[in-house]
Structures are given as C-alpha cells and as structure tokens.
MARROLUM-349637 format. One record per residue: residue number from 1; residue in one letter; x, y, z of N, C-alpha, C in turn. Coordinates in steps of 0.1 Angstrom, whole numbers, plus 5000, padded with zeros to 4 digits. Layout:
<node resi="NUM" resn="A" n_X="X" n_Y="Y" n_Z="Z" ca_X="X" ca_Y="Y" ca_Z="Z" c_X="X" c_Y="Y" c_Z="Z"/>
...
***
This chain:
<node resi="1" resn="M" n_X="6198" n_Y="7905" n_Z="4590" ca_X="6189" ca_Y="7916" ca_Z="4592" c_X="6196" c_Y="7929" c_Z="4595"/>
<node resi="2" resn="W" n_X="6207" n_Y="7929" n_Z="4603" ca_X="6214" ca_Y="7941" ca_Z="4606" c_X="6221" c_Y="7946" c_Z="4594"/>
<node resi="3" resn="G" n_X="6225" n_Y="7937" n_Z="4585" ca_X="6232" ca_Y="7941" ca_Z="4573" c_X="6222" c_Y="7949" c_Z="4564"/>
<node resi="4" resn="Y" n_X="6210" n_Y="7944" n_Z="4563" ca_X="6200" ca_Y="7951" ca_Z="4556" c_X="6197" c_Y="7965" c_Z="4561"/>
<node resi="5" resn="L" n_X="6195" n_Y="7966" n_Z="4575" ca_X="6193" ca_Y="7979" ca_Z="4581" c_X="6204" c_Y="7989" c_Z="4579"/>
<node resi="6" resn="S" n_X="6217" n_Y="7983" n_Z="4580" ca_X="6228" ca_Y="7992" ca_Z="4578" c_X="6229" c_Y="7997" c_Z="4564"/>
<node resi="7" resn="E" n_X="6225" n_Y="7988" n_Z="4554" ca_X="6225" ca_Y="7993" ca_Z="4540" c_X="6214" c_Y="8003" c_Z="4538"/>
<node resi="8" resn="F" n_X="6203" n_Y="8001" n_Z="4544" ca_X="6192" ca_Y="8010" ca_Z="4543" c_X="6196" c_Y="8024" c_Z="4549"/>
<node resi="9" resn="W" n_X="6202" n_Y="8023" n_Z="4560" ca_X="6207" ca_Y="8036" ca_Z="4567" c_X="6217" c_Y="8043" c_Z="4558"/>
<node resi="10" resn="D" n_X="6226" n_Y="8035" n_Z="4553" ca_X="6236" ca_Y="8042" ca_Z="4544" c_X="6230" c_Y="8048" c_Z="4532"/>
<node resi="11" resn="A" n_X="6220" n_Y="8041" n_Z="4526" ca_X="6213" ca_Y="8047" ca_Z="4514" c_X="6206" c_Y="8060" c_Z="4518"/>
<node resi="12" resn="I" n_X="6200" n_Y="8060" n_Z="4529" ca_X="6193" ca_Y="8073" ca_Z="4533" c_X="6203" c_Y="8084" c_Z="4536"/>
<node resi="13" resn="T" n_X="6213" n_Y="8081" n_Z="4543" ca_X="6223" ca_Y="8092" ca_Z="4546" c_X="6231" c_Y="8096" c_Z="4534"/>
<node resi="14" resn="E" n_X="6233" n_Y="8087" n_Z="4524" ca_X="6241" ca_Y="8091" ca_Z="4513" c_X="6233" c_Y="8100" c_Z="4503"/>
<node resi="15" resn="V" n_X="6219" n_Y="8098" n_Z="4502" ca_X="6211" ca_Y="8106" ca_Z="4493" c_X="6211" c_Y="8120" c_Z="4497"/>
<node resi="16" resn="G" n_X="6208" n_Y="8123" n_Z="4509" ca_X="6206" ca_Y="8137" ca_Z="4512" c_X="6218" c_Y="8143" c_Z="4520"/>
<node resi="17" resn="G" n_X="6227" n_Y="8134" n_Z="4524" ca_X="6238" ca_Y="8139" ca_Z="4533" c_X="6233" c_Y="8143" c_Z="4547"/>
<node resi="18" resn="Y" n_X="6223" n_Y="8136" n_Z="4551" ca_X="6217" ca_Y="8139" ca_Z="4565" c_X="6226" c_Y="8132" c_Z="4575"/>
<node resi="19" resn="T" n_X="6227" n_Y="8139" n_Z="4586" ca_X="6235" ca_Y="8133" ca_Z="4597" c_X="6225" c_Y="8127" c_Z="4607"/>
<node resi="20" resn="V" n_X="6231" n_Y="8120" n_Z="4617" ca_X="6223" ca_Y="8113" ca_Z="4627" c_X="6216" c_Y="8124" c_Z="4636"/>
<node resi="21" resn="E" n_X="6223" n_Y="8135" n_Z="4638" ca_X="6217" ca_Y="8146" ca_Z="4646" c_X="6205" c_Y="8151" c_Z="4640"/>
<node resi="22" resn="W" n_X="6205" n_Y="8152" n_Z="4626" ca_X="6194" ca_Y="8157" ca_Z="4619" c_X="6181" c_Y="8148" c_Z="4621"/>
<node resi="23" resn="F" n_X="6184" n_Y="8135" n_Z="4619" ca_X="6173" ca_Y="8126" ca_Z="4622" c_X="6168" c_Y="8126" c_Z="4636"/>
<node resi="24" resn="E" n_X="6177" n_Y="8128" n_Z="4646" ca_X="6172" ca_Y="8129" ca_Z="4660" c_X="6164" c_Y="8142" c_Z="4662"/>
<node resi="25" resn="S" n_X="6168" n_Y="8153" n_Z="4655" ca_X="6160" ca_Y="8165" ca_Z="4657" c_X="6146" c_Y="8163" c_Z="4650"/>
<node resi="26" resn="V" n_X="6146" n_Y="8157" n_Z="4638" ca_X="6133" ca_Y="8154" ca_Z="4632" c_X="6124" c_Y="8145" c_Z="4641"/>
<node resi="27" resn="G" n_X="6130" n_Y="8135" n_Z="4646" ca_X="6122" ca_Y="8126" ca_Z="4655" c_X="6117" c_Y="8134" c_Z="4667"/>
<node resi="28" resn="N" n_X="6125" n_Y="8142" n_Z="4673" ca_X="6121" ca_Y="8150" ca_Z="4685" c_X="6110" c_Y="8160" c_Z="4681"/>
<node resi="29" resn="A" n_X="6111" n_Y="8166" n_Z="4669" ca_X="6100" ca_Y="8175" ca_Z="4664" c_X="6087" c_Y="8167" c_Z="4662"/>
<node resi="30" resn="V" n_X="6088" n_Y="8156" n_Z="4656" ca_X="6075" ca_Y="8148" ca_Z="4654" c_X="6069" c_Y="8144" c_Z="4667"/>
<node resi="31" resn="A" n_X="6078" n_Y="8139" n_Z="4677" ca_X="6073" ca_Y="8135" ca_Z="4690" c_X="6067" c_Y="8147" c_Z="4697"/>
<node resi="32" resn="G" n_X="6073" n_Y="8158" n_Z="4696" ca_X="6067" ca_Y="8170" ca_Z="4702" c_X="6054" c_Y="8174" c_Z="4697"/>
<node resi="33" resn="A" n_X="6053" n_Y="8173" n_Z="4683" ca_X="6040" ca_Y="8177" ca_Z="4677" c_X="6029" c_Y="8167" c_Z="4681"/>
<node resi="34" resn="I" n_X="6032" n_Y="8154" n_Z="4681" ca_X="6022" ca_Y="8145" ca_Z="4686" c_X="6018" c_Y="8147" c_Z="4700"/>
<node resi="35" resn="G" n_X="6028" n_Y="8149" n_Z="4709" ca_X="6026" ca_Y="8152" ca_Z="4723" c_X="6017" c_Y="8165" c_Z="4724"/>
<node resi="36" resn="G" n_X="6020" n_Y="8175" n_Z="4717" ca_X="6012" ca_Y="8188" ca_Z="4717" c_X="5998" c_Y="8185" c_Z="4713"/>
<node resi="37" resn="L" n_X="5996" n_Y="8177" n_Z="4703" ca_X="5983" ca_Y="8173" ca_Z="4698" c_X="5975" c_Y="8167" c_Z="4709"/>
<node resi="38" resn="F" n_X="5981" n_Y="8157" n_Z="4716" ca_X="5974" ca_Y="8150" ca_Z="4727" c_X="5971" c_Y="8159" c_Z="4738"/>
<node resi="39" resn="E" n_X="5981" n_Y="8168" n_Z="4741" ca_X="5979" ca_Y="8178" ca_Z="4752" c_X="5968" c_Y="8187" c_Z="4750"/>
<node resi="40" resn="N" n_X="5967" n_Y="8192" n_Z="4737" ca_X="5955" ca_Y="8201" ca_Z="4734" c_X="5942" c_Y="8193" c_Z="4735"/>
<node resi="41" resn="L" n_X="5942" n_Y="8181" n_Z="4730" ca_X="5930" ca_Y="8173" ca_Z="4730" c_X="5926" c_Y="8170" c_Z="4744"/>
<node resi="42" resn="I" n_X="5935" n_Y="8166" n_Z="4753" ca_X="5932" ca_Y="8163" ca_Z="4767" c_X="5927" c_Y="8176" c_Z="4774"/>
<node resi="43" resn="H" n_X="5933" n_Y="8187" n_Z="4770" ca_X="5929" ca_Y="8200" ca_Z="4776" c_X="5915" c_Y="8204" c_Z="4773"/>
<node resi="44" resn="H" n_X="5911" n_Y="8202" n_Z="4760" ca_X="5898" ca_Y="8205" ca_Z="4756" c_X="5887" c_Y="8196" c_Z="4762"/>
<node resi="45" resn="I" n_X="5891" n_Y="8183" n_Z="4763" ca_X="5882" ca_Y="8173" ca_Z="4769" c_X="5880" c_Y="8177" c_Z="4784"/>
<node resi="46" resn="Y" n_X="5891" n_Y="8180" n_Z="4791" ca_X="5890" ca_Y="8185" ca_Z="4805" c_X="5881" c_Y="8197" c_Z="4806"/>
<node resi="47" resn="D" n_X="5882" n_Y="8207" n_Z="4797" ca_X="5874" ca_Y="8219" ca_Z="4797" c_X="5859" c_Y="8215" c_Z="4796"/>
<node resi="48" resn="L" n_X="5856" n_Y="8206" n_Z="4787" ca_X="5842" ca_Y="8201" ca_Z="4785" c_X="5837" c_Y="8194" c_Z="4797"/>
<node resi="49" resn="I" n_X="5845" n_Y="8186" n_Z="4803" ca_X="5841" ca_Y="8179" ca_Z="4816" c_X="5838" c_Y="8189" c_Z="4827"/>
<node resi="50" resn="Y" n_X="5847" n_Y="8199" n_Z="4828" ca_X="5846" ca_Y="8209" ca_Z="4838" c_X="5833" c_Y="8218" c_Z="4836"/>
<node resi="51" resn="L" n_X="5831" n_Y="8221" n_Z="4824" ca_X="5819" ca_Y="8229" ca_Z="4821" c_X="5806" c_Y="8221" c_Z="4824"/>
<node resi="52" resn="T" n_X="5806" n_Y="8208" n_Z="4821" ca_X="5794" ca_Y="8200" ca_Z="4824" c_X="5793" c_Y="8199" c_Z="4839"/>
<node resi="53" resn="W" n_X="5803" n_Y="8197" n_Z="4847" ca_X="5803" ca_Y="8197" ca_Z="4861" c_X="5797" c_Y="8210" c_Z="4867"/>
<node resi="54" resn="W" n_X="5802" n_Y="8221" n_Z="4862" ca_X="5797" ca_Y="8234" ca_Z="4867" c_X="5782" c_Y="8235" c_Z="4864"/>
<node resi="55" resn="F" n_X="5778" n_Y="8231" n_Z="4852" ca_X="5764" ca_Y="8233" ca_Z="4848" c_X="5755" c_Y="8224" c_Z="4857"/>
<node resi="56" resn="V" n_X="5759" n_Y="8212" n_Z="4860" ca_X="5751" ca_Y="8203" ca_Z="4869" c_X="5751" c_Y="8208" c_Z="4883"/>
<node resi="57" resn="D" n_X="5762" n_Y="8214" n_Z="4887" ca_X="5762" ca_Y="8220" ca_Z="4901" c_X="5753" c_Y="8232" c_Z="4902"/>
<node resi="58" resn="A" n_X="5753" n_Y="8240" n_Z="4891" ca_X="5744" ca_Y="8252" ca_Z="4891" c_X="5729" c_Y="8248" c_Z="4891"/>
<node resi="59" resn="L" n_X="5726" n_Y="8237" n_Z="4883" ca_X="5712" ca_Y="8232" ca_Z="4883" c_X="5708" c_Y="8227" c_Z="4897"/>
<node resi="60" resn="Q" n_X="5717" n_Y="8220" n_Z="4904" ca_X="5715" ca_Y="8215" ca_Z="4917" c_X="5712" c_Y="8226" c_Z="4927"/>
<node resi="61" resn="D" n_X="5719" n_Y="8237" n_Z="4926" ca_X="5717" ca_Y="8249" ca_Z="4935" c_X="5704" c_Y="8255" c_Z="4932"/>
<node resi="62" resn="I" n_X="5700" n_Y="8256" n_Z="4919" ca_X="5687" ca_Y="8262" ca_Z="4915" c_X="5676" c_Y="8254" c_Z="4920"/>
<node resi="63" resn="F" n_X="5676" n_Y="8241" n_Z="4919" ca_X="5665" ca_Y="8232" ca_Z="4924" c_X="5665" c_Y="8232" c_Z="4939"/>
<node resi="64" resn="S" n_X="5676" n_Y="8233" n_Z="4945" ca_X="5676" ca_Y="8234" ca_Z="4960" c_X="5670" c_Y="8247" c_Z="4965"/>
<node resi="65" resn="I" n_X="5672" n_Y="8258" n_Z="4958" ca_X="5666" ca_Y="8271" ca_Z="4962" c_X="5651" c_Y="8271" c_Z="4959"/>
<node resi="66" resn="L" n_X="5647" n_Y="8265" n_Z="4948" ca_X="5633" ca_Y="8265" ca_Z="4945" c_X="5625" c_Y="8255" c_Z="4954"/>
<node resi="67" resn="L" n_X="5631" n_Y="8245" n_Z="4958" ca_X="5624" ca_Y="8235" ca_Z="4966" c_X="5624" c_Y="8237" c_Z="4981"/>
<node resi="68" resn="T" n_X="5633" n_Y="8246" n_Z="4986" ca_X="5634" ca_Y="8249" ca_Z="5000" c_X="5621" c_Y="8253" c_Z="5006"/>
<node resi="69" resn="P" n_X="5614" n_Y="8263" n_Z="5001" ca_X="5601" ca_Y="8266" ca_Z="5008" c_X="5591" c_Y="8255" c_Z="5008"/>
<node resi="70" resn="I" n_X="5591" n_Y="8247" n_Z="4997" ca_X="5582" ca_Y="8235" ca_Z="4997" c_X="5585" c_Y="8225" c_Z="5008"/>
<node resi="71" resn="T" n_X="5598" n_Y="8223" n_Z="5010" ca_X="5602" ca_Y="8213" ca_Z="5020" c_X="5599" c_Y="8219" c_Z="5034"/>
<node resi="72" resn="W" n_X="5600" n_Y="8232" n_Z="5036" ca_X="5597" ca_Y="8238" ca_Z="5049" c_X="5582" c_Y="8235" c_Z="5052"/>
<node resi="73" resn="I" n_X="5573" n_Y="8238" n_Z="5042" ca_X="5559" ca_Y="8237" ca_Z="5044" c_X="5555" c_Y="8222" c_Z="5046"/>
<node resi="74" resn="L" n_X="5561" n_Y="8213" n_Z="5038" ca_X="5558" ca_Y="8199" ca_Z="5040" c_X="5563" c_Y="8194" c_Z="5053"/>
<node resi="75" resn="N" n_X="5575" n_Y="8198" n_Z="5058" ca_X="5580" ca_Y="8193" ca_Z="5071" c_X="5571" c_Y="8199" c_Z="5082"/>
<node resi="76" resn="F" n_X="5567" n_Y="8211" n_Z="5081" ca_X="5558" ca_Y="8217" ca_Z="5091" c_X="5545" c_Y="8210" c_Z="5091"/>
<node resi="77" resn="G" n_X="5539" n_Y="8208" n_Z="5080" ca_X="5526" ca_Y="8201" ca_Z="5079" c_X="5527" c_Y="8187" c_Z="5085"/>
<node resi="78" resn="R" n_X="5537" n_Y="8179" n_Z="5081" ca_X="5539" ca_Y="8166" ca_Z="5086" c_X="5540" c_Y="8166" c_Z="5101"/>
<node resi="79" resn="G" n_X="5549" n_Y="8175" n_Z="5107" ca_X="5550" ca_Y="8175" ca_Z="5121" c_X="5538" c_Y="8180" c_Z="5128"/>
<node resi="80" resn="F" n_X="5530" n_Y="8189" n_Z="5122" ca_X="5518" ca_Y="8194" ca_Z="5128" c_X="5508" c_Y="8183" c_Z="5129"/>
<node resi="81" resn="L" n_X="5506" n_Y="8176" n_Z="5117" ca_X="5496" ca_Y="8165" ca_Z="5117" c_X="5500" c_Y="8154" c_Z="5126"/>
<node resi="82" resn="Y" n_X="5512" n_Y="8152" n_Z="5128" ca_X="5517" ca_Y="8141" ca_Z="5137" c_X="5514" c_Y="8144" c_Z="5151"/>
<node resi="83" resn="T" n_X="5516" n_Y="8156" n_Z="5155" ca_X="5515" ca_Y="8159" ca_Z="5170" c_X="5503" c_Y="8167" c_Z="5174"/>
<node resi="84" resn="A" n_X="5496" n_Y="8173" n_Z="5165" ca_X="5485" ca_Y="8182" ca_Z="5169" c_X="5473" c_Y="8175" c_Z="5175"/>
<node resi="85" resn="F" n_X="5470" n_Y="8163" n_Z="5171" ca_X="5458" ca_Y="8156" ca_Z="5176" c_X="5461" c_Y="8145" c_Z="5185"/>
<node resi="86" resn="K" n_X="5473" n_Y="8145" n_Z="5191" ca_X="5477" ca_Y="8134" ca_Z="5200" c_X="5479" c_Y="8140" c_Z="5214"/>
<node resi="87" resn="T" n_X="5476" n_Y="8132" n_Z="5224" ca_X="5478" ca_Y="8136" ca_Z="5238" c_X="5492" c_Y="8135" c_Z="5241"/>
<node resi="88" resn="P" n_X="5497" n_Y="8142" n_Z="5252" ca_X="5511" ca_Y="8140" ca_Z="5256" c_X="5515" c_Y="8126" c_Z="5259"/>
<node resi="89" resn="E" n_X="5505" n_Y="8118" n_Z="5264" ca_X="5509" ca_Y="8104" ca_Z="5267" c_X="5511" c_Y="8096" c_Z="5255"/>
<node resi="90" resn="E" n_X="5504" n_Y="8099" n_Z="5244" ca_X="5506" ca_Y="8092" ca_Z="5231" c_X="5519" c_Y="8096" c_Z="5225"/>
<node resi="91" resn="L" n_X="5524" n_Y="8108" n_Z="5228" ca_X="5537" ca_Y="8113" ca_Z="5223" c_X="5549" c_Y="8108" c_Z="5232"/>
<node resi="92" resn="G" n_X="5545" n_Y="8101" n_Z="5243" ca_X="5556" ca_Y="8097" ca_Z="5252" c_X="5560" c_Y="8107" c_Z="5262"/>
<node resi="93" resn="L" n_X="5552" n_Y="8117" n_Z="5265" ca_X="5555" ca_Y="8127" ca_Z="5275" c_X="5547" c_Y="8125" c_Z="5287"/>
<node resi="94" resn="E" n_X="5553" n_Y="8127" n_Z="5298" ca_X="5545" ca_Y="8127" ca_Z="5311" c_X="5543" c_Y="8141" c_Z="5316"/>
<node resi="95" resn="L" n_X="5531" n_Y="8143" n_Z="5322" ca_X="5528" ca_Y="8157" ca_Z="5326" c_X="5538" c_Y="8161" c_Z="5337"/>
<node resi="96" resn="G" n_X="5543" n_Y="8152" n_Z="5345" ca_X="5552" ca_Y="8156" ca_Z="5355" c_X="5565" c_Y="8162" c_Z="5350"/>
<node resi="97" resn="D" n_X="5569" n_Y="8157" n_Z="5338" ca_X="5581" ca_Y="8162" ca_Z="5332" c_X="5579" c_Y="8176" c_Z="5326"/>
<node resi="98" resn="I" n_X="5566" n_Y="8179" n_Z="5322" ca_X="5563" ca_Y="8192" ca_Z="5316" c_X="5562" c_Y="8203" c_Z="5326"/>
<node resi="99" resn="Q" n_X="5556" n_Y="8200" n_Z="5338" ca_X="5554" ca_Y="8210" ca_Z="5348" c_X="5567" c_Y="8213" c_Z="5355"/>
<node resi="100" resn="A" n_X="5573" n_Y="8225" n_Z="5352" ca_X="5585" ca_Y="8229" ca_Z="5358" c_X="5583" c_Y="8240" c_Z="5369"/>
<node resi="101" resn="F" n_X="5571" n_Y="8244" n_Z="5371" ca_X="5568" ca_Y="8255" ca_Z="5381" c_X="5560" c_Y="8249" c_Z="5392"/>
<node resi="102" resn="G" n_X="5561" n_Y="8255" n_Z="5404" ca_X="5554" ca_Y="8251" ca_Z="5415" c_X="5539" c_Y="8257" c_Z="5415"/>
<node resi="103" resn="Q" n_X="5531" n_Y="8253" n_Z="5425" ca_X="5517" ca_Y="8257" ca_Z="5425" c_X="5516" c_Y="8272" c_Z="5428"/>
<node resi="104" resn="S" n_X="5526" n_Y="8278" n_Z="5434" ca_X="5525" ca_Y="8292" ca_Z="5437" c_X="5525" c_Y="8300" c_Z="5424"/>
<node resi="105" resn="V" n_X="5533" n_Y="8296" n_Z="5414" ca_X="5534" ca_Y="8302" ca_Z="5401" c_X="5521" c_Y="8301" c_Z="5394"/>
<node resi="106" resn="F" n_X="5515" n_Y="8289" n_Z="5394" ca_X="5502" ca_Y="8287" ca_Z="5388" c_X="5491" c_Y="8296" c_Z="5395"/>
<node resi="107" resn="D" n_X="5492" n_Y="8297" n_Z="5408" ca_X="5482" ca_Y="8306" ca_Z="5415" c_X="5484" c_Y="8320" c_Z="5410"/>
<node resi="108" resn="L" n_X="5496" n_Y="8325" n_Z="5408" ca_X="5499" ca_Y="8338" ca_Z="5404" c_X="5493" c_Y="8341" c_Z="5390"/>
<node resi="109" resn="F" n_X="5495" n_Y="8331" n_Z="5381" ca_X="5489" ca_Y="8333" ca_Z="5367" c_X="5474" c_Y="8332" c_Z="5367"/>
<node resi="110" resn="E" n_X="5468" n_Y="8324" n_Z="5376" ca_X="5454" ca_Y="8323" ca_Z="5377" c_X="5448" c_Y="8336" c_Z="5382"/>
<node resi="111" resn="A" n_X="5455" n_Y="8344" n_Z="5390" ca_X="5450" ca_Y="8356" ca_Z="5396" c_X="5450" c_Y="8367" c_Z="5386"/>
<node resi="112" resn="I" n_X="5457" n_Y="8366" n_Z="5375" ca_X="5457" ca_Y="8377" ca_Z="5364" c_X="5444" c_Y="8375" c_Z="5356"/>
<node resi="113" resn="P" n_X="5436" n_Y="8385" n_Z="5355" ca_X="5423" ca_Y="8384" ca_Z="5347" c_X="5426" c_Y="8384" c_Z="5332"/>
<node resi="114" resn="Y" n_X="5419" n_Y="8375" n_Z="5325" ca_X="5419" ca_Y="8374" ca_Z="5311" c_X="5433" c_Y="8370" c_Z="5306"/>
<node resi="115" resn="L" n_X="5440" n_Y="8362" n_Z="5314" ca_X="5454" ca_Y="8358" ca_Z="5310" c_X="5453" c_Y="8349" c_Z="5297"/>
<node resi="116" resn="N" n_X="5443" n_Y="8341" n_Z="5296" ca_X="5442" ca_Y="8333" ca_Z="5284" c_X="5440" c_Y="8341" c_Z="5271"/>
<node resi="117" resn="Y" n_X="5433" n_Y="8352" n_Z="5272" ca_X="5431" ca_Y="8361" ca_Z="5261" c_X="5444" c_Y="8368" c_Z="5257"/>
<node resi="118" resn="I" n_X="5451" n_Y="8372" n_Z="5268" ca_X="5464" ca_Y="8379" ca_Z="5266" c_X="5474" c_Y="8369" c_Z="5258"/>
<node resi="119" resn="F" n_X="5475" n_Y="8357" n_Z="5263" ca_X="5483" ca_Y="8347" ca_Z="5257" c_X="5479" c_Y="8344" c_Z="5242"/>
<node resi="120" resn="L" n_X="5466" n_Y="8344" n_Z="5240" ca_X="5460" ca_Y="8341" ca_Z="5227" c_X="5464" c_Y="8353" c_Z="5218"/>
<node resi="121" resn="G" n_X="5463" n_Y="8365" n_Z="5222" ca_X="5467" ca_Y="8377" ca_Z="5214" c_X="5481" c_Y="8377" c_Z="5211"/>
<node resi="122" resn="A" n_X="5490" n_Y="8374" n_Z="5222" ca_X="5504" ca_Y="8374" ca_Z="5219" c_X="5508" c_Y="8363" c_Z="5209"/>
<node resi="123" resn="G" n_X="5502" n_Y="8352" n_Z="5211" ca_X="5505" ca_Y="8341" ca_Z="5201" c_X="5500" c_Y="8345" c_Z="5187"/>
<node resi="124" resn="A" n_X="5489" n_Y="8351" n_Z="5186" ca_X="5484" ca_Y="8355" ca_Z="5173" c_X="5494" c_Y="8366" c_Z="5167"/>
<node resi="125" resn="M" n_X="5498" n_Y="8375" n_Z="5175" ca_X="5508" ca_Y="8385" ca_Z="5170" c_X="5521" c_Y="8378" c_Z="5165"/>
<node resi="126" resn="L" n_X="5526" n_Y="8369" n_Z="5173" ca_X="5538" ca_Y="8362" ca_Z="5169" c_X="5536" c_Y="8354" c_Z="5156"/>
<node resi="127" resn="G" n_X="5524" n_Y="8348" n_Z="5154" ca_X="5520" ca_Y="8341" ca_Z="5142" c_X="5520" c_Y="8351" c_Z="5130"/>
<node resi="128" resn="V" n_X="5514" n_Y="8363" n_Z="5132" ca_X="5514" ca_Y="8372" ca_Z="5121" c_X="5528" c_Y="8377" c_Z="5117"/>
<node resi="129" resn="L" n_X="5536" n_Y="8379" n_Z="5128" ca_X="5550" ca_Y="8383" ca_Z="5125" c_X="5558" c_Y="8373" c_Z="5118"/>
<node resi="130" resn="F" n_X="5555" n_Y="8360" n_Z="5121" ca_X="5562" ca_Y="8349" ca_Z="5115" c_X="5558" c_Y="8348" c_Z="5100"/>
<node resi="131" resn="L" n_X="5545" n_Y="8349" n_Z="5098" ca_X="5540" ca_Y="8349" ca_Z="5084" c_X="5545" c_Y="8360" c_Z="5076"/>
<node resi="132" resn="G" n_X="5546" n_Y="8372" n_Z="5082" ca_X="5552" ca_Y="8383" ca_Z="5075" c_X="5567" c_Y="8381" c_Z="5071"/>
<node resi="133" resn="F" n_X="5574" n_Y="8375" n_Z="5081" ca_X="5588" ca_Y="8371" ca_Z="5078" c_X="5589" c_Y="8361" c_Z="5066"/>
<node resi="134" resn="L" n_X="5580" n_Y="8351" n_Z="5067" ca_X="5581" ca_Y="8341" ca_Z="5056" c_X="5577" c_Y="8347" c_Z="5042"/>
<node resi="135" resn="I" n_X="5567" n_Y="8356" n_Z="5042" ca_X="5564" ca_Y="8362" ca_Z="5029" c_X="5575" c_Y="8371" c_Z="5024"/>
<node resi="136" resn="K" n_X="5581" n_Y="8379" n_Z="5033" ca_X="5592" ca_Y="8387" ca_Z="5029" c_X="5604" c_Y="8379" c_Z="5024"/>
<node resi="137" resn="R" n_X="5606" n_Y="8368" n_Z="5031" ca_X="5618" ca_Y="8359" ca_Z="5027" c_X="5615" c_Y="8353" c_Z="5014"/>
<node resi="138" resn="L" n_X="5603" n_Y="8348" n_Z="5012" ca_X="5599" ca_Y="8342" ca_Z="4999" c_X="5599" c_Y="8352" c_Z="4987"/>
<node resi="139" resn="S" n_X="5596" n_Y="8364" n_Z="4990" ca_X="5596" ca_Y="8374" ca_Z="4979" c_X="5610" c_Y="8378" c_Z="4975"/>
<node resi="140" resn="T" n_X="5620" n_Y="8376" n_Z="4983" ca_X="5634" ca_Y="8379" ca_Z="4979" c_X="5640" c_Y="8367" c_Z="4971"/>
<node resi="141" resn="I" n_X="5634" n_Y="8356" n_Z="4971" ca_X="5640" ca_Y="8344" ca_Z="4963" c_X="5637" c_Y="8345" c_Z="4949"/>
***
C-alpha cells in the first residue's frame, strides 16, 4: 500500500514539478475557503434567528401595550364585583379592626353639618379626576 502511495506521489510531483510546500499551501487555501463558506453560512443563519427573535419580542411588546387597559378594567371589575356586595364579615374583616378613631373623633364629625354630602362631593370629584387621567393616558397610547 505504501509503495503504491509513494509511486502515486512521485508521479504527481514529477508531472508538474510541484513541491510539498505547494500542496500544503493549496490544502490550506481549500480549507480556508471551506471554513469561510461555513462561517458566512452560520453568520447568515444567526442573523435570521436574531431577526426572528427581535420580531417576536416587538410583537409581544405591542400586544402587552394594547392589552394593558383591558386588563386594568377587567381586574377592577373583578375586584369590584367580588367586594362590593359583601359585608365586612364575609370578607373576613372585623369592625373593631377598622375603627381606628375614638368616640370623640366620631362626635366631632357628626357635629359638622352635611358632612356626608361633602364626602360624597369630594369622592365624586376624585372619581372625575381619575377618569380624566385614564382618558388622557389612554389617548396617548
């Protein structure tokens, strides 16, 4: 086998007068070209994967922005419907825990005429301000 390979080698080197260094340089050039081909291929595949990742991330951000007001409304509605028609005892609250003021504070508030209407008006104004804030916030999206 080695004899055949040495004869083959001698026949190749005698025909063109090529040296061993020439064959090494040709081999290195071919290996470099194949390596460059795979490097470019891998680079382009990575670019496509990165572009796909960026596109999916951008879609996720868009859906998140579009669905945020809906989730706010649904969470508020769910919490309101859960707590609005229940007594504090049904919610697990005791009235003793809620009352943080003494009787003298309650007497003071009861002495103010139309205090319930004042609180009702203040609450309505806060509600209107909150709705204005929500509308302004939603109009910028």
